[in-house]
N, CA, C and O atoms as CSV, one atom per row, in Angstrom:
chain,resi,resn,atom,element,x,y,z
A,1,MET,N,N,-3.489,-3.635,-4.706
A,1,MET,CA,C,-3.361,-3.785,-6.094
A,1,MET,C,C,-4.632,-3.694,-6.675
A,1,MET,O,O,-5.547,-4.385,-6.226
A,2,SER,N,N,-4.833,-2.814,-7.756
A,2,SER,CA,C,-6.219,-2.609,-8.223
A,2,SER,C,C,-6.528,-3.567,-9.181
A,2,SER,O,O,-5.792,-3.624,-10.166
A,3,GLN,N,N,-7.515,-4.369,-9.087
A,3,GLN,CA,C,-8.138,-5.334,-10.092
A,3,GLN,C,C,-8.542,-4.640,-11.309
A,3,GLN,O,O,-8.384,-5.114,-12.434
A,4,GLN,N,N,-9.105,-3.426,-11.041
A,4,GLN,CA,C,-9.666,-2.689,-12.236
A,4,GLN,C,C,-8.511,-2.295,-13.259
A,4,GLN,O,O,-8.697,-2.332,-14.475
A,5,ARG,N,N,-7.237,-1.892,-12.646
A,5,ARG,CA,C,-6.182,-1.428,-13.355
A,5,ARG,C,C,-5.629,-2.626,-14.211
A,5,ARG,O,O,-5.285,-2.473,-15.383
A,6,ILE,N,N,-5.570,-3.776,-13.577
A,6,ILE,CA,C,-5.054,-5.013,-14.337
A,6,ILE,C,C,-6.025,-5.385,-15.344
A,6,ILE,O,O,-5.578,-5.738,-16.435
A,7,CYS,N,N,-7.538,-5.363,-15.127
A,7,CYS,CA,C,-8.551,-5.716,-16.169
A,7,CYS,C,C,-8.356,-4.705,-17.259
A,7,CYS,O,O,-8.340,-5.128,-18.415
A,8,ASP,N,N,-8.186,-3.257,-17.008
A,8,ASP,CA,C,-7.989,-2.455,-18.076
A,8,ASP,C,C,-6.843,-2.707,-18.928
A,8,ASP,O,O,-6.925,-2.553,-20.147
A,9,ALA,N,N,-5.695,-3.115,-18.307
A,9,ALA,CA,C,-4.458,-3.590,-19.012
A,9,ALA,C,C,-4.826,-4.810,-19.938
A,9,ALA,O,O,-4.454,-4.868,-21.110
A,10,ILE,N,N,-5.552,-5.737,-19.350
A,10,ILE,CA,C,-5.891,-6.870,-20.164
A,10,ILE,C,C,-6.825,-6.544,-21.451
A,10,ILE,O,O,-6.667,-6.998,-22.584
A,11,ASN,N,N,-7.804,-5.680,-21.023
A,11,ASN,CA,C,-8.774,-5.419,-22.059
A,11,ASN,C,C,-8.134,-4.493,-23.294
A,11,ASN,O,O,-8.501,-4.551,-24.468
A,12,GLN,N,N,-7.157,-3.683,-22.788
A,12,GLN,CA,C,-6.459,-2.900,-23.920
A,12,GLN,C,C,-5.198,-3.476,-24.463
A,12,GLN,O,O,-4.466,-2.841,-25.222
A,13,LYS,N,N,-4.944,-4.752,-24.042
A,13,LYS,CA,C,-3.734,-5.491,-24.390
A,13,LYS,C,C,-2.562,-4.585,-24.165
A,13,LYS,O,O,-1.773,-4.405,-25.092
A,14,SER,N,N,-2.389,-4.008,-23.021
A,14,SER,CA,C,-1.191,-3.344,-22.573
A,14,SER,C,C,-0.152,-4.157,-21.847
A,14,SER,O,O,-0.420,-5.017,-21.008
A,15,VAL,N,N,1.044,-3.818,-22.234
A,15,VAL,CA,C,2.150,-4.463,-21.551
A,15,VAL,C,C,2.390,-3.784,-20.223
A,15,VAL,O,O,2.369,-2.556,-20.140
A,16,ILE,N,N,2.613,-4.552,-19.199
A,16,ILE,CA,C,2.817,-4.096,-17.824
A,16,ILE,C,C,4.181,-4.566,-17.253
A,16,ILE,O,O,4.754,-5.602,-17.588
A,17,THR,N,N,4.620,-3.662,-16.349
A,17,THR,CA,C,5.796,-4.007,-15.661
A,17,THR,C,C,5.423,-3.970,-14.061
A,17,THR,O,O,4.552,-3.226,-13.611
A,18,PHE,N,N,6.131,-4.794,-13.337
A,18,PHE,CA,C,5.944,-4.863,-11.804
A,18,PHE,C,C,6.967,-5.560,-11.207
A,18,PHE,O,O,7.771,-6.147,-11.931
A,19,THR,N,N,7.088,-5.603,-9.853
A,19,THR,CA,C,8.010,-6.281,-9.105
A,19,THR,C,C,7.403,-7.487,-8.497
A,19,THR,O,O,6.320,-7.404,-7.918
A,20,TYR,N,N,8.012,-8.541,-8.595
A,20,TYR,CA,C,7.484,-9.880,-8.181
A,20,TYR,C,C,8.878,-10.727,-7.585
A,20,TYR,O,O,9.882,-10.984,-8.249
A,21,LYS,N,N,8.682,-11.012,-6.422
A,21,LYS,CA,C,9.952,-11.753,-5.791
A,21,LYS,C,C,11.156,-10.963,-5.929
A,21,LYS,O,O,12.179,-11.495,-6.362
A,22,ASN,N,N,11.127,-9.702,-5.591
A,22,ASN,CA,C,12.317,-8.875,-5.639
A,22,ASN,C,C,12.923,-8.698,-7.100
A,22,ASN,O,O,14.039,-8.187,-7.192
A,23,GLN,N,N,12.232,-9.102,-8.266
A,23,GLN,CA,C,12.701,-8.959,-9.527
A,23,GLN,C,C,11.569,-8.330,-10.399
A,23,GLN,O,O,10.399,-8.713,-10.402
A,24,ILE,N,N,12.123,-7.242,-11.185
A,24,ILE,CA,C,11.312,-6.405,-12.071
A,24,ILE,C,C,10.882,-7.379,-13.236
A,24,ILE,O,O,11.714,-8.090,-13.800
A,25,ARG,N,N,9.627,-7.376,-13.547
A,25,ARG,CA,C,9.005,-8.271,-14.581
A,25,ARG,C,C,8.451,-7.386,-15.560
A,25,ARG,O,O,8.030,-6.295,-15.174
A,26,THR,N,N,8.382,-7.738,-16.936
A,26,THR,CA,C,7.551,-7.283,-17.872
A,26,THR,C,C,6.685,-8.362,-18.452
A,26,THR,O,O,7.150,-9.480,-18.674
A,27,ALA,N,N,5.477,-8.063,-18.695
A,27,ALA,CA,C,4.455,-9.242,-18.949
A,27,ALA,C,C,3.308,-8.697,-19.872
A,27,ALA,O,O,3.005,-7.503,-19.882
A,28,GLU,N,N,2.701,-9.627,-20.630
A,28,GLU,CA,C,1.496,-9.330,-21.299
A,28,GLU,C,C,0.519,-10.058,-20.522
A,28,GLU,O,O,0.568,-11.288,-20.483
A,29,PRO,N,N,-0.334,-9.426,-19.922
A,29,PRO,CA,C,-1.565,-9.896,-19.176
A,29,PRO,C,C,-2.579,-10.598,-19.909
A,29,PRO,O,O,-2.990,-10.058,-20.936
A,30,HIS,N,N,-3.010,-11.599,-19.598
A,30,HIS,CA,C,-4.221,-12.399,-20.427
A,30,HIS,C,C,-5.410,-12.636,-19.531
A,30,HIS,O,O,-6.539,-12.457,-19.988
A,31,ILE,N,N,-5.221,-13.052,-18.208
A,31,ILE,CA,C,-6.301,-13.500,-17.483
A,31,ILE,C,C,-6.216,-13.135,-16.056
A,31,ILE,O,O,-5.108,-13.331,-15.556
A,32,LEU,N,N,-7.117,-12.655,-15.293
A,32,LEU,CA,C,-7.115,-12.396,-13.831
A,32,LEU,C,C,-8.254,-13.277,-13.266
A,32,LEU,O,O,-9.374,-13.208,-13.772
A,33,GLY,N,N,-8.002,-14.071,-12.268
A,33,GLY,CA,C,-8.901,-14.731,-11.552
A,33,GLY,C,C,-8.469,-15.300,-10.217
A,33,GLY,O,O,-7.330,-15.059,-9.820
A,34,TYR,N,N,-9.259,-16.003,-9.531
A,34,TYR,CA,C,-8.943,-16.654,-8.201
A,34,TYR,C,C,-8.614,-18.089,-8.290
A,34,TYR,O,O,-9.391,-18.897,-8.798
A,35,ASP,N,N,-7.502,-18.401,-7.814
A,35,ASP,CA,C,-7.103,-19.937,-7.949
A,35,ASP,C,C,-7.892,-20.731,-6.841
A,35,ASP,O,O,-8.755,-20.222,-6.126
A,36,ARG,N,N,-7.527,-21.905,-6.797
A,36,ARG,CA,C,-8.308,-22.894,-5.773
A,36,ARG,C,C,-7.980,-22.593,-4.471
A,36,ARG,O,O,-8.679,-23.127,-3.610
A,37,ASP,N,N,-7.000,-21.796,-4.078
A,37,ASP,CA,C,-6.788,-21.316,-2.683
A,37,ASP,C,C,-7.434,-19.917,-2.457
A,37,ASP,O,O,-7.328,-19.346,-1.371
A,38,ARG,N,N,-8.069,-19.410,-3.453
A,38,ARG,CA,C,-8.846,-18.199,-3.449
A,38,ARG,C,C,-7.881,-16.918,-3.437
A,38,ARG,O,O,-8.201,-15.846,-2.924
A,39,ASP,N,N,-6.715,-17.160,-4.042
A,39,ASP,CA,C,-5.603,-16.152,-4.166
A,39,ASP,C,C,-6.020,-15.505,-5.494
A,39,ASP,O,O,-6.364,-16.189,-6.458
A,40,LEU,N,N,-5.975,-14.082,-5.515
A,40,LEU,CA,C,-6.207,-13.390,-6.817
A,40,LEU,C,C,-4.880,-13.568,-7.619
A,40,LEU,O,O,-3.804,-13.182,-7.161
A,41,THR,N,N,-5.002,-14.161,-8.817
A,41,THR,CA,C,-3.839,-14.471,-9.652
A,41,THR,C,C,-3.950,-14.035,-10.988
A,41,THR,O,O,-4.985,-14.190,-11.637
A,42,LEU,N,N,-2.801,-13.428,-11.485
A,42,LEU,CA,C,-2.677,-12.962,-12.869
A,42,LEU,C,C,-1.975,-13.876,-13.632
A,42,LEU,O,O,-0.837,-14.172,-13.268
A,43,SER,N,N,-2.491,-14.423,-14.718
A,43,SER,CA,C,-1.776,-15.255,-15.599
A,43,SER,C,C,-1.324,-14.395,-16.800
A,43,SER,O,O,-2.157,-13.740,-17.426
A,44,ALA,N,N,-0.081,-14.388,-17.114
A,44,ALA,CA,C,0.422,-13.482,-18.130
A,44,ALA,C,C,1.707,-14.099,-18.793
A,44,ALA,O,O,2.446,-14.885,-18.199
A,45,TRP,N,N,1.882,-13.707,-19.955
A,45,TRP,CA,C,3.217,-14.109,-20.771
A,45,TRP,C,C,4.266,-13.114,-20.279
A,45,TRP,O,O,4.160,-11.917,-20.548
A,46,GLN,N,N,5.247,-13.588,-19.580
A,46,GLN,CA,C,6.362,-12.811,-19.154
A,46,GLN,C,C,7.322,-12.818,-20.359
A,46,GLN,O,O,7.668,-13.819,-20.987
A,47,THR,N,N,7.741,-11.400,-20.608
A,47,THR,CA,C,8.750,-11.196,-21.501
A,47,THR,C,C,10.078,-10.951,-21.173
A,47,THR,O,O,11.018,-11.212,-21.924
A,48,SER,N,N,10.192,-10.381,-19.901
A,48,SER,CA,C,11.494,-10.220,-19.186
A,48,SER,C,C,11.343,-10.274,-17.880
A,48,SER,O,O,10.231,-10.120,-17.373
A,49,GLY,N,N,12.483,-10.511,-17.130
A,49,GLY,CA,C,12.506,-10.748,-15.583
A,49,GLY,C,C,13.120,-11.912,-15.242
A,49,GLY,O,O,13.850,-11.950,-14.251
A,50,SER,N,N,12.897,-13.014,-16.028
A,50,SER,CA,C,13.567,-14.373,-15.984
A,50,SER,C,C,13.389,-14.859,-17.336
A,50,SER,O,O,13.480,-14.065,-18.272
A,51,ARG,N,N,13.130,-16.152,-17.542
A,51,ARG,CA,C,12.899,-16.720,-18.846
A,51,ARG,C,C,11.480,-16.298,-19.455
A,51,ARG,O,O,10.541,-16.119,-18.679
A,52,PRO,N,N,11.337,-16.161,-20.627
A,52,PRO,CA,C,10.065,-15.843,-21.267
A,52,PRO,C,C,9.070,-16.953,-21.103
A,52,PRO,O,O,9.473,-18.116,-21.127
A,53,GLY,N,N,7.792,-16.676,-20.939
A,53,GLY,CA,C,6.869,-17.801,-20.890
A,53,GLY,C,C,5.631,-17.475,-19.999
A,53,GLY,O,O,5.486,-16.391,-19.432
A,54,TRP,N,N,4.785,-18.477,-19.932
A,54,TRP,CA,C,3.624,-18.314,-19.235
A,54,TRP,C,C,3.958,-18.388,-17.794
A,54,TRP,O,O,4.775,-19.214,-17.386
A,55,ARG,N,N,3.272,-17.439,-16.905
A,55,ARG,CA,C,3.571,-17.280,-15.481
A,55,ARG,C,C,2.203,-16.972,-14.739
A,55,ARG,O,O,1.315,-16.302,-15.267
A,56,ASP,N,N,2.121,-17.466,-13.592
A,56,ASP,CA,C,1.020,-16.986,-12.727
A,56,ASP,C,C,1.702,-16.215,-11.538
A,56,ASP,O,O,2.726,-16.580,-10.960
A,57,PHE,N,N,0.963,-15.086,-11.270
A,57,PHE,CA,C,1.546,-14.060,-10.245
A,57,PHE,C,C,0.375,-13.961,-9.336
A,57,PHE,O,O,-0.760,-13.764,-9.768
A,58,HIS,N,N,0.682,-14.112,-7.946
A,58,HIS,CA,C,-0.329,-13.819,-6.893
A,58,HIS,C,C,-0.268,-12.313,-6.632
A,58,HIS,O,O,0.803,-11.762,-6.378
A,59,LEU,N,N,-1.344,-11.702,-6.693
A,59,LEU,CA,C,-1.487,-10.310,-6.626
A,59,LEU,C,C,-0.910,-9.719,-5.362
A,59,LEU,O,O,-0.424,-8.588,-5.349
A,60,THR,N,N,-0.975,-10.560,-4.219
A,60,THR,CA,C,-0.493,-10.114,-2.952
A,60,THR,C,C,0.942,-9.940,-2.824
A,60,THR,O,O,1.472,-9.283,-1.927
A,61,LYS,N,N,1.580,-10.582,-3.799
A,61,LYS,CA,C,3.137,-10.442,-3.930
A,61,LYS,C,C,3.668,-9.619,-4.955
A,61,LYS,O,O,4.884,-9.565,-5.139
A,62,LEU,N,N,2.692,-8.839,-5.780
A,62,LEU,CA,C,3.071,-7.961,-6.904
A,62,LEU,C,C,3.024,-6.563,-6.454
A,62,LEU,O,O,2.026,-6.106,-5.897
A,63,THR,N,N,4.087,-5.874,-6.684
A,63,THR,CA,C,4.098,-4.507,-6.312
A,63,THR,C,C,4.556,-3.489,-7.554
A,63,THR,O,O,5.153,-3.940,-8.532
A,64,GLY,N,N,4.252,-2.198,-7.435
A,64,GLY,CA,C,4.905,-1.325,-8.462
A,64,GLY,C,C,4.357,-1.554,-9.801
A,64,GLY,O,O,5.096,-1.449,-10.780
A,65,LEU,N,N,3.010,-1.887,-9.933
A,65,LEU,CA,C,2.492,-2.124,-11.297
A,65,LEU,C,C,2.512,-0.896,-12.092
A,65,LEU,O,O,2.103,0.163,-11.616
A,66,SER,N,N,2.929,-0.981,-13.175
A,66,SER,CA,C,3.013,0.168,-14.251
A,66,SER,C,C,2.691,-0.281,-15.557
A,66,SER,O,O,3.157,-1.331,-16.001
A,67,ILE,N,N,1.846,0.521,-16.261
A,67,ILE,CA,C,1.566,0.227,-17.757
A,67,ILE,C,C,2.591,0.927,-18.611
A,67,ILE,O,O,2.890,2.109,-18.443
A,68,THR,N,N,3.138,0.118,-19.571
A,68,THR,CA,C,4.323,0.690,-20.215
A,68,THR,C,C,4.026,1.641,-21.411
A,68,THR,O,O,4.905,2.368,-21.875
A,69,GLY,N,N,2.806,1.610,-21.873
A,69,GLY,CA,C,2.493,2.367,-23.192
A,69,GLY,C,C,2.713,1.689,-24.352
A,69,GLY,O,O,2.619,2.242,-25.447
A,70,GLN,N,N,3.052,0.326,-24.186
A,70,GLN,CA,C,3.343,-0.583,-25.308
A,70,GLN,C,C,2.047,-1.502,-25.253
A,70,GLN,O,O,1.400,-1.675,-24.220
A,71,ASN,N,N,1.736,-2.088,-26.517
A,71,ASN,CA,C,0.623,-2.952,-26.536
A,71,ASN,C,C,1.150,-4.243,-27.176
A,71,ASN,O,O,2.200,-4.241,-27.819
A,72,PHE,N,N,0.398,-5.361,-26.987
A,72,PHE,CA,C,0.621,-6.762,-27.619
A,72,PHE,C,C,-0.595,-6.828,-28.684
A,72,PHE,O,O,-1.597,-6.136,-28.501
A,73,SER,N,N,-0.493,-7.544,-29.621
A,73,SER,CA,C,-1.503,-7.567,-30.785
A,73,SER,C,C,-2.496,-8.685,-30.550
A,73,SER,O,O,-3.657,-8.587,-30.949
A,74,HIS,N,N,-2.018,-9.813,-29.866
A,74,HIS,CA,C,-3.006,-11.071,-29.880
A,74,HIS,C,C,-2.547,-11.903,-28.642
A,74,HIS,O,O,-1.484,-11.674,-28.065
A,75,ALA,N,N,-3.351,-12.804,-28.302
A,75,ALA,CA,C,-3.117,-13.817,-27.280
A,75,ALA,C,C,-1.804,-14.736,-27.697
A,75,ALA,O,O,-1.596,-15.139,-28.841
A,76,ARG,N,N,-1.093,-14.949,-26.734
A,76,ARG,CA,C,0.070,-15.861,-26.973
A,76,ARG,C,C,-0.462,-17.265,-27.242
A,76,ARG,O,O,-1.594,-17.593,-26.887
A,77,ASP,N,N,0.378,-18.094,-27.879
A,77,ASP,CA,C,0.128,-19.500,-28.135
A,77,ASP,C,C,0.093,-20.081,-26.718
A,77,ASP,O,O,0.910,-19.765,-25.853
A,78,GLY,N,N,-0.890,-20.935,-26.539
A,78,GLY,CA,C,-1.085,-21.680,-25.372
A,78,GLY,C,C,-2.051,-20.934,-24.258
A,78,GLY,O,O,-2.274,-21.434,-23.155
A,79,TYR,N,N,-2.548,-19.774,-24.658
A,79,TYR,CA,C,-3.448,-19.149,-23.950
A,79,TYR,C,C,-4.837,-19.934,-23.850
A,79,TYR,O,O,-5.380,-20.359,-24.870
A,80,ASN,N,N,-5.352,-20.098,-22.663
A,80,ASN,CA,C,-6.475,-20.808,-22.471
A,80,ASN,C,C,-7.463,-20.023,-21.683
A,80,ASN,O,O,-7.353,-20.057,-20.457
A,81,PRO,N,N,-8.400,-19.330,-22.218
A,81,PRO,CA,C,-9.342,-18.560,-21.584
A,81,PRO,C,C,-10.163,-19.112,-20.519
A,81,PRO,O,O,-10.795,-18.445,-19.700
A,82,ASN,N,N,-10.104,-20.476,-20.594
A,82,ASN,CA,C,-10.993,-21.336,-19.597
A,82,ASN,C,C,-9.967,-22.035,-18.682
A,82,ASN,O,O,-10.126,-23.215,-18.368
A,83,ASP,N,N,-8.955,-21.339,-18.271
A,83,ASP,CA,C,-7.798,-21.985,-17.423
A,83,ASP,C,C,-8.365,-22.625,-16.208
A,83,ASP,O,O,-8.891,-21.960,-15.315
A,84,SER,N,N,-8.255,-23.934,-16.176
A,84,SER,CA,C,-8.822,-24.713,-15.012
A,84,SER,C,C,-8.123,-24.472,-13.768
A,84,SER,O,O,-8.631,-24.879,-12.723
A,85,THR,N,N,-7.056,-23.879,-13.758
A,85,THR,CA,C,-6.409,-23.624,-12.410
A,85,THR,C,C,-6.984,-22.419,-11.721
A,85,THR,O,O,-6.613,-22.101,-10.591
A,86,LEU,N,N,-7.893,-21.746,-12.400
A,86,LEU,CA,C,-8.649,-20.575,-11.804
A,86,LEU,C,C,-10.024,-20.913,-11.580
A,86,LEU,O,O,-10.660,-21.308,-12.557
A,87,SER,N,N,-10.556,-20.835,-10.545
A,87,SER,CA,C,-11.835,-21.255,-10.128
A,87,SER,C,C,-12.880,-20.167,-10.416
A,87,SER,O,O,-14.058,-20.443,-10.644
A,88,GLN,N,N,-12.408,-18.955,-10.395
A,88,GLN,CA,C,-13.240,-17.878,-10.758
A,88,GLN,C,C,-12.483,-16.925,-11.616
A,88,GLN,O,O,-11.383,-16.517,-11.245
A,89,ILE,N,N,-13.020,-16.545,-12.756
A,89,ILE,CA,C,-12.471,-15.435,-13.601
A,89,ILE,C,C,-12.999,-14.082,-13.339
A,89,ILE,O,O,-14.219,-13.916,-13.334
A,90,VAL,N,N,-12.155,-13.057,-13.111
A,90,VAL,CA,C,-12.452,-11.759,-13.018
A,90,VAL,C,C,-12.584,-11.155,-14.326
A,90,VAL,O,O,-13.662,-10.630,-14.607
A,91,CYS,N,N,-11.549,-11.155,-15.243
A,91,CYS,CA,C,-11.458,-10.594,-16.493
A,91,CYS,C,C,-10.438,-11.308,-17.403
A,91,CYS,O,O,-9.437,-11.791,-16.875
A,92,ARG,N,N,-10.600,-11.396,-18.571
A,92,ARG,CA,C,-9.730,-12.101,-19.555
A,92,ARG,C,C,-9.790,-11.475,-20.873
A,92,ARG,O,O,-10.695,-10.685,-21.143
A,93,LEU,N,N,-8.770,-11.819,-21.804
A,93,LEU,CA,C,-8.743,-11.439,-23.084
A,93,LEU,C,C,-10.094,-12.022,-23.858
A,93,LEU,O,O,-10.271,-11.786,-25.053
């Protein structure tokens, strides 16, 4: 999975789709970083795939990343650019 592709989607506020745990998800990516276990993790607002809301996705379990061509206008409520669950930030809104 390309870190740069996800960072580009974050920087351009591009909506993405991907498969995670055998389910197709659509999400607004907000922050990419390493969690305490050193897993590269995407924090995103999921808009479809299960219930909407904030979700963390380990990149090793994420497949079929696609940029939809749609954009979102701003960070969702509850976005924390200094998310303490991530020990190192790669890119963020």
